[in-house]
N, C-alpha and C positions, 0 to 999 in steps of 0.2 A: 504494500500500500504506500503510495507516494504522499509526502507531506509538504513538499515545496509549493509555494504559492503559484509558481508557473506550471507545476505539475499537480493538478488538482486531485483530490481524493475521489476514486471511482468505486462504485459498488455494482457488481453484476447481479441484478435482481432476477434475471432469467437468461436463457441462452441468447435471446435477441435484444435484450434491453440493458443499456449501461446508464447508470445515474451518476451525475457529477455534482459534487459540492465543492465550493460555494455554487449556489444555483441562482440564476437570474441576477448575477452581480458581477460587475467589473470594477475593481478598485481604482481609485484615482492615483495618479503618479506619486503624489506626496503621502499617500496612505501605505504604499508598498514597504517602506523601511520598517514600519511597525509589524506588518504581517511576516516579513522575512525574518525579523529578529525573533518573533515568537515561534515560527516554524523551525528556526535554527537552534532552539534550545533554551531561550530565555523563558522564564515563567512569571515575570512580574512586569507590568507596564503602566506608565502614567501618560495619558494623552490630554494635554491642554490645548485643544483645538478651538478655533473661533466658531462662532455660530454659523450653522448651515453648511458645515463641512462634512457632514455625514458620520459623526462619531458613533451614533447608535447603529447605523446601517452596516458599517464595517465591523463593529464589535459583535453584532448579532450573527452576521455571516461567519465570522471567525468561530463563534461558539457552536454553530450548527456543524461546521466541519470537524471541530474537536470532539463533539459529542458522538459523531459517527466513527471517529478513529478509536476512541477509548470508551468503553462502557462505564457509565457513572451518572451521577446527578449534576446538572449544570444550572446554576442560578443566575438570573439577570436581575440585579437589585436596582430599584428606584427609591427615591426618598419616600414616596407614598404609593399605596396600592392603586389609587386613582390615576396617578401619573403613569404607572406601569401599564395599566389597561389602555390609557389614551395613546401613549407613544408607541408601544410595541404591539399589544394584542389587537387593538382596533386601528393601529396606525397604518399609514400608506405613504409610500415615497412619491416623489414628483414624477416617477416613471409609471405610476399607476399601480404598481405591485404592492400588495400588503407585505408586512414583515413576515407573516406566516407563509407567504408564497415562496420565500427563500428556503423553506424546508420541502424538498421534493415529496410529493404525495406517495411515491413508491417506497419511501423509507419511514413513513408514519404508520404506527400500529394503532388501529382503531380510530376513534374520533378524538380530537383535542378536547381536553376538559376546560370548558369555558369558565366555570365558576372559580377554579383554582389556577387558571391561566397556565395550563400544563400540557405538554406534548410528549408522548412516549414514542420512541423510535423502535424499529423492528429489531435492532440489536440489543434492546433493553435500556438504553440511555433515556434519561428524562431531562427535558428542557423546561424550566419554569420561570415565570415572571413573578417577582416578589416585591411588595412594598415594604420598606424597612420600618414603617410605622407599626408593622406586625412581625418584626424579624425574630423575636424571641422564640416563637413557636417552631422555628426552623433550625435552632442551634444544635439539636441532637442528631442531625443528619450528617452525611459525609460527602460534601460536594467535591467534584474533581476539578471544576473550573467555575469562576465567578466573574461577572462584570458588575462594577459599581458605577452606575450611570448617574451623572450629575453629583459626583462624590462631594463636592464642596457644599451641597445642600443636605447631605445625608448625616445620619448619626454616626460619628466616627467610632463609637463603641462596637458597631457591628463588625468592623474589620478586626478588632481585637478578639472577637469570638471566632471568626472564621480562620484567621491566620494560622493558629496551631494545627487545625485540621488539614489545611493545604500543605503545610510543612511536612506533616507526617505522610500524606499519601502522594506527595510530589505533584500536587495540583497547581493550577495557575490562577492568576488574578489580574484583571485590567481595570484601571480607574480612569474614567473619562469625565471631563468637566470644563467649564469656563470659570474664571475666577469669581469669587465673591468676597473680595477683600483678603486680608492676610489671616484667614482662619485655618482650620485643620487641612483644607485643601492646599493652601500655600505651603504648609509644613510638609505635607506629603510630596509635593512637587520638588521642594528644596532637597528633601532627603533623596528622592529618586535621581535628581539631577547629578548628585555627587556620588551615587552608588553605581559602580560599573556592572553590577549584577541585574540592574533594572534598565529596561528601555524607557527613556523619558524624552518627550518631545513637546515643544510649544510652537504652534503654528498660528500666525496672524494672517490677515488678509493680504499683507505684503508678501508673505511666503507662498501662498497658494494661488494668488491672482484669480480666485473664484469670483470675487465681487469687485466691481469697478468703483471709482470715486463717485460716480453718479448713483450707484446703488446705495452707498453710504449716505449721500446727500438726501436721497428719498426718505431714508429712515429718519434723518434729522428733521426734515420738513414735516414728517408724520408725528413728530413729538418726542422722539427718543432723545434723552439728555446726553450731554457730552460725556459725562461719567459712564453712562451705560454703553455708549458707543465705544469708549476706550476699553471697557471691561469685556464686552461681547465680541468685538471685532479685532481688537489688538491685544486681548488677553492680558490686560494690565492689572496686576495684583494691587498696585498702589492707588488706583482710581477709587474714589469714594463709592461705596456700595449704596446706591440711592435707596434701596429698599430696606437697608439695615437700620434698626432703630438706634443702636448704640455704637455703630461703626466708628464714628468720629471720636466719641469719648474713650472707647477701648484702644483705638489707635494712639491717642494722646497718652493714655496710661502706659502703653508700651514705650513710647518715645521718652516719657518722663522717668522711666526706670521704676515704675510702680507695679510692674509684673516681674517678680523676682522671688528669691527665697525670703520668706517672712519669718522672723523669730517669734516664737510663742512667748508671751509675757506672763509669767506665773503670778504676777500681782494683779492681773485683770481676769475677770470672769469671762466665760465664753457663752455667747448667745447663739441660739440656733433659729433658723428661719425655714419653714417647711412649705412645700406644696404637696398636698396629699391627693394623689390620684386614686382611682378605684381599680381600673384595669390597666391604666397607663403607668408611667414611671412616677415614683416618688422622689423628690429632690430636697436636699438639705444643705444649706450654707451655714458655716461656722464663722463667727466674727468676734473680734475684740474691739472695743471702742475707747478711744482717748478723747477726753473732753477738751483739753487744751494742750497743744494745738489740736484742733478738731481733726481726727483721723480715724478711719475705720479700717482695721486690719482683717482682711478676708483670708483666714488661715487654713480653711479646709472646705471640702465639698464631698457629698456622697449622693449617689443615685442608684436606684435599682427598680426592678419591675416584678409584679406578681408575687409580692411578699406582704405578709401581714404586719401589723403595727409592732408586734413583738420583735420582729427581725430588726427594725430600725432602732428600737430601744436597746437592743443588744449591741448594735453598732456604736451607739453613744457610749455605752459602758466600755466597750473595747477601746475606743479612742481616749476615753478618760484614763484608762489604765496605761495605754501605750504612750500618750503624749502629756499626761498629767493635767488634762483639762478639768477645770472646776466650772460647772455650768451656772449661768445666771438665769436668764429667762428663755423660754421656748415659745415661739410664735407660730401659729397656724392660721390658715384662711378661715373666714367666717362659716363656711359650709361644714366645718368639723362639728358644728352644733346640731346639724341635721340628724334627726333620729331615723335609724334604719327601719324599714317597713316590717321586716320579719321579727326583729328582736325588740323594737321600741327603745333601743339604746343608741345614743350618739357615740361617735368615735371620741368625742371630748370626754364623755363619761368613762369609756373604756380605757382611755389613756390615763385618766386620773387613778383608776383602780390599779393600773400597772405601774404607777409611781411617777408619772410625768404630768404636771399641771400646766396645760397650755394657756398662753394668753392669746387673745384673738386679734389678728392684724386688722387694720382699718379696711372697711369695705368700700373703697372708693372705685371710681370708674377706671377701666384699663388705661384710658388716655391720661388721666391724672397720675396714675402709677408710673407710666412710661416717662412722663416729664419729671417725676420725683427721682427716678433712676438716673436720668440724664444729669440732674443736679447733684446727685450724691457720688457718682463715679469719680469726679475729680478729687475727692478726699479719700478714695479707697486705694488700699495697697493689697495686691493679690499674690498669694503664694503660687508661684508658677507651676510647681510640680503637683501639689496636693489639690489644686483647683483647676487643673488643666481641662478636664471635661466641662466644667462649669464656665470657664473663660471662653472656650470655643463656642459654647451655647450663647453667651452674651454677644459675642462677635457675630454670630449667625442669625440671631433673632430678627425676623424681618416681616415686612408687610406681605400680605397675600397678593398674588398676581392675577389680574384679569386677562386671561388669554384671548378673550374675544376683542376687547377694546385696547389691548396692549398697554395697560397702565397698571400701577399699583393701587390696590384698594386701600382704603383708610382703616384697615383692621389687620391684626397679626395673623400670619399663617399658623395653622396648628400642626406642628411637626415635632421632631425630637428636641428642638431648642426651647419649646414652650414651657415645660415644667421648671427647668432651671431658671428661666427668665421670670416666670411667675413668682417663684420663691424669692428671688432677688427683689422683685417689685414690692412684695410684702415687707421686706426689710427696709427699703427706701421710704415707703409710706409710713411705717412705724417710727422711723427716726424723725421724719418730718413732723408727725403729730407730737412726739415726745419733745422735740425742740420748741414747738409752739407752746406746749404746756409749761416747759421749763422757763422760756422767755417771759411768759405771762406771770409766772410766780416771781421771777426776779423783778419784774416791773412793779408788782404790787408791793414787794418788800422794799423797793427803792422809793416808794411813794409816787411813782409815775402813773399808776393805774389803781383804781379802787375796786373794780369788779371785772369779771371776765368779759364784759362788754365795753370796758372803758377805752380799749385801744381804738375803737371805731369812733370815739367822741373827740372832735377836733379841739375841745376845751379841756380835755383831761390833763394834758401837760401843764396848762396854765393854772388849773386848780391845785395840782400837786405842788407846783412851785409856790403858790400862795400859802399852802399849808406849811411848807418848810420855812418860809419867811416869817410866818407868825409864831 
């Protein structure tokens, strides 16, 4: 069986029929180095290619070919299940062929499973499209090859789960994406660029000549911002990510040296800030706060899925033993007070019985919380190692995209970055409220205000001054 890209894999399905894969696909000239490298023995690749250069077309055809060469499970990962269905399962190229047309009917066993987006081949291999918003249910399997499409928008923890499996079975992995700022995608690209065992390539419109200056100008006239043009067509990691809520603030944190090793201060208590999902991830930030100078040390982060409250309390105890944390307050969102239908007991009550007395974070709008985070990040210092997953989430937290009108919606996308960002938002809102209360108390003690409403009274300062003078 031949594996070179110029000598395609052939399967003799009968005496008179020869099936060739890749099927209904001719790679572009600048796509050939990737295919030749992988056929030549490389098993890891990072493709930072500009928009509309066929990242998924070439990767899917490569997967089909590999699936027929070696029996196994092959997973094509997208950030979400919905995206995987839209792009691959229901997707169609400009040549009119669907993605599934690239799998010759002669090598498909039975009918494709539409609900699970799964195709079984006659040799026993399985090709499946998977949304990483549901990735945990797949971690017990044994994939031989994986494509991580739009990796810069994916949960980076998925690769941590898949990597040891592929290492053991000599499988392969390909990561394709356009930049979304200097998040985990950027770190993956920088690692691969310096690693001779990885194929790594960044292709802009200048490299491929696929699009003309007139094409780019049409996008600009249609409303695409300059930052988005640099990001999508010139693969610029330094361009501001227009859809990222905290991209500017997190970039400045890195430039200011506030993402580094952070020393734990044994004289300060540790507060925790939770986002409690039910079937989704639970996220916890650990912070220490200095009043003067005002400084929030974000010293730790933890996240997991499909675990009960007892698991997270055990994590708190383990960290207290390992790092000598002395806990102050624990904050949770307001819905922790909701009573479960089956038991009539709230998670707030359950936690209290288990030894943790949660305070309730302010129940403000998401928009107010996002603004509070933007204001508080400039006084935050992040532990680069222990908070790595949380930092990536804050960098990646973004507005949802309206694919019909080609604009960002004024609402967050719900993906892997949501829960860490929500927990951090509760922290920012709680600090904001606590500061208001503390400032009000100080003003009363200083005689600058007499009631909690006095700050809105334009004569309050005048009356206070008169009292002091008398």
